[in-house]
N, C-alpha and C positions, 0 to 999 in steps of 0.2 A: 370132267375136264380138270387137268392138273393145274396147280397154281402157276407153274411156269408158262403153260400154254395160255392160261387166262391173261397173265401179264402181257404175253406177247401180242394177244389180240387187242388188248387195251392200247399197247404201243402203236400197233398198226392203225387202229382207229384214230388215235391222236395224230399220227403222221398224216393220214388222209385229210383230217379236219384242219390241222394247223397249216399244212402246206398249201391247201386249197385257197387259203385266204392270205398267204404270204405276199407282200407287195413286190412288184418288180423293182429293179434298181432305180427306175424313174419315179417310183412312188405309187404307181397304179398297177393293179392286178391285170395281167395280160388277158385279153379276150380269148375264149375258146376258138380253136381253129377247126372248122368243119372239114377241111381237107379237099373240098371240091368233088367228092364222090368216092365210090368204093375203089380203093387201091390206086387212086390217081397218082401219076408220076412213078409208078413201080419201075418203069424202064430206066429211070434216072439213078436208081439205087446202086451204088458201088462203094462198098466199105473200104476206106483207105487202108492200104497195107495188107489186105486179106487176099491171098492168091487163090483161095477157093471159097466160094460163097454160093448159096442157093437162096433165091428170092421167090417167095410164094405168096399169092393172094388167097386169103382164107376168109370164109364166111364167119368163122368164130376162132378167135385167138386163145380162148380159155381152154382149160383142161377138159371141159365137158365135151369138146370136139377134137382137140389135138391128140388125145390118146389114140383115137380111131384113125386119124390121118397120119400118124407117125411123125407128128411135129413136137412131141415130147416123149419122155420115158418115165412112166409111172414109178418104176423102181427107184428112180433118182430122188423122188420126193416122198417115198413111202415111209410112214412112221413119224413124219414131221408135223402132221396135223392131228387135231383131236378127232376121235371117231364121231361120225354123224355130222361133220361140218358140211354145210351147204354153201357152195360158192356161187357167185354171179356167173352168168354165161351170156352168149350172144353178142360178142364184141368183134365186129368185122375189122379186117385190116391186113397189114403186110407182116410176114415173118421172114427174117433173114437168119440163116444158119451158115456158119463158116468157120474158118480158123486163120490165125496169124502164123507166120513162119516159126517153127520150133523143131527141135531135134528129138524130143521125147515122144513116146507113142502109146501111152497108157489109155488114152481116151479112144474107145472103139465105136462111138456113135457114128451112124451113117456109113460104117465100113471104112472110115477114113484112117483109123489107127494113127491118130495125130492129136497132140495136145494143143493147148491154147485155142480150143474151140469156144464159140460164143453163140448166143441167141439174141436177136434184137426183134422187138415187136413194136409195130407202129399202128395204133388204132386209127380208124377212119375219123373218129371224133376226138380230136386231141385238145388237151387243156393248156398246151403251151409249155409243159414241163416234162422232164426226163428223170427217171430213177435208174441207177446203175447198181449192180451187186456182184459180189464174188462168191463162188461156191464154198460151202462149209466143208471142212474135213475131207473125207474120201470121195465126196460126191462131185457131180459135174454141173454143166451149165443149166440143166433143167431142175435143179434142186429147189429153186424158189417158185416153181410154176404154180403149185396148188396153194402154197403158204402165203405168197403175196403177189405174184404176177397177175393172177386172175382178178384180184381186188384192185390193184393199181390200174390195170387196163380198163376195168369197168368204170373207173373214175376219170378216165381220159389221159392217164400218164403214158408216155412212151417208156419202154422198159428194155433193159439189156443186162445179161449176166454172162460172166466168163467162168470157165473151169479153173481159172487162175494159173494155168500152165502146167499143172500136174495133179493127178488124182489117184484114187485107189490106195492100197495099203502102203505104198512107198511115196506118198505125196510129199513127204518131208525130205526126200533124199536127192532130188534133182539137182544137178550141178556138181562141181568138184570140191567145193569148200563148205564147211558148216555155215548154214544161213543162206546159201545160194538159192535154195528152193523158195524161202520166204521172200527174198529179194525179188524173185520172179513173180510171185503172187502179186506183190505191190505194183510191179511194172505192168502186169497184164490188166489190172483194173484201170490204171492210168491210160494205158493204150486203148482199151475199149471205150473209155469215157470220151477221149478226144475223137476217136473214129465215129462213135455214135452221134455225137453232136453234129458232125458233118452230114451223117446219114439223115438225121432229123431235118436238116436244112434242105437236103435233096428232096425229101418227101413233102415237106410243108412250106418250103419257101423261106424259112427263117430258123435260126438256131433256137434252142430252148431258152425261155426267159429265166428259168430256174433249173438247176441240175442238182439232184439229191442222191444220197447213198443209202442203201438199206442192206443189212447183213446179219446173219446169225452165226454163232460159234466162231470159227475161223473167219467167216465172212464179216462178223462183227469187228474182229481185229482189223480187217482190211478197211472198214469204215473209219476207225480211229486213225490209222496210219495215213490214209488219204487226206483227211481233214487237217491233220497236223503238218503234213509234208507237201500237199498240193492244194492249199486253201483257195487259190485262185480259180480252180476248176469247179468248186462246189459251193452251194448255198446252205448246206446242212446235211444231216444224216441221222439214221437210227442204228445204234449199236445194240443188238439184241443178244444177250447171253454170250458175249465175246470171250474168247480165250485171252489170257494175259501173257504177254511176252515181256519179261523184264531182264535187266542185266544181272540181277542177283536173285537167287531162289526162283528160277523160272518155273512155270507150270508146264508139265510135259504129259502127253498121253502115255498109257502103258506100253504101246508099241515102240516108242522112241525114248523112254525114260533112261535106258541104258546109255544113250548117247549124250545125255545132259552133262555129265561130268566133264567130258572132253569138249563139248560145245561151249560151255561157260567160258573156257579160257581161250578159245580160238575163234569164236564166231565174230562176224562183222558187227560193229557197234550199232548200226542202224537197223539191224534186222531182228536179232533175238534168236532163241532156240527153236527147234522144231516143236510144233504143237499139234494136237489133234482136235477133233470136234466136228 
C-alpha cells in the first residue's frame, strides 16, 4: 500500500472515530436512529429541486451488492483504493439517484445524459449524521463508493455525493467565463447538502445533528471552499489530497495548463483556475 493511501485510510479512520463522539450543539451526542424498519418512509422521499429522481430500497447499499444491481459504476472508483482492500457490507437502506437542472450533458449514467447528477444513501440504522462529498477530477457521483461510502454507511452515516455539475476531460470548461466551472462545482455541493438535509428529515423524522464534508483531490478543494464560504451548513470536514487553487501561481493539470496564463488575469476572484485531480 502506498504512503498516500495509508495516510488516507488513517484520515478516514480518524474521521469515523472523532466524528462518532462529536457532541451535538446541545452538548450531548445524538442517539442512533433505528429508522423504524427497512426502508420505512421511502414514499416520503422527494429531493427538493430535482426534476428526475429514482428511489430504491436495497438490501445492501455497499459496493459488495450495488455493482450487481447497477446502483454504482465500478469504473468511477477504479484505481482509487489499494489492491486487496476488504470493505464492510450488508448495510440495508434507501438509495436515491437523480439530477438537478443543468444544461451540460457529459454525465451519461442511467442514460440520462445530464450533468449535476447525485447519489444519496440512507441506511436503515442511522447514527444521526450526514457526510456530503463532491466528485474528484473527471469522475462522477459514484467515485467515493468504494473508498469511503461503504465505510461511512457501515458506521451509520447518511451519505451523498454530487458529480459537481461537470465531469470528463472537459470538466473545467463549463460556462462562458474562466472560473465558471469551478463556481458551479461549489454551487452543486451546497445545493446537494441543503437538499439532502431535507431528505434525511423526510426519512428519519429529523435533520442531521451533524453535517460533514469529505473529499479527495478536487473534492478536497470543495471541502475547503464549503467550510470557508458556507460555514453555517457544516460541522467539519476532511480534505484529502486536495488541489490548490490560488490567485498567484495556481496549480493546473496538464490538460488545462495552457489556459492558466489567460485565466490568471481574467478569472473570478472567488473561484480560481481550472484544476485537475
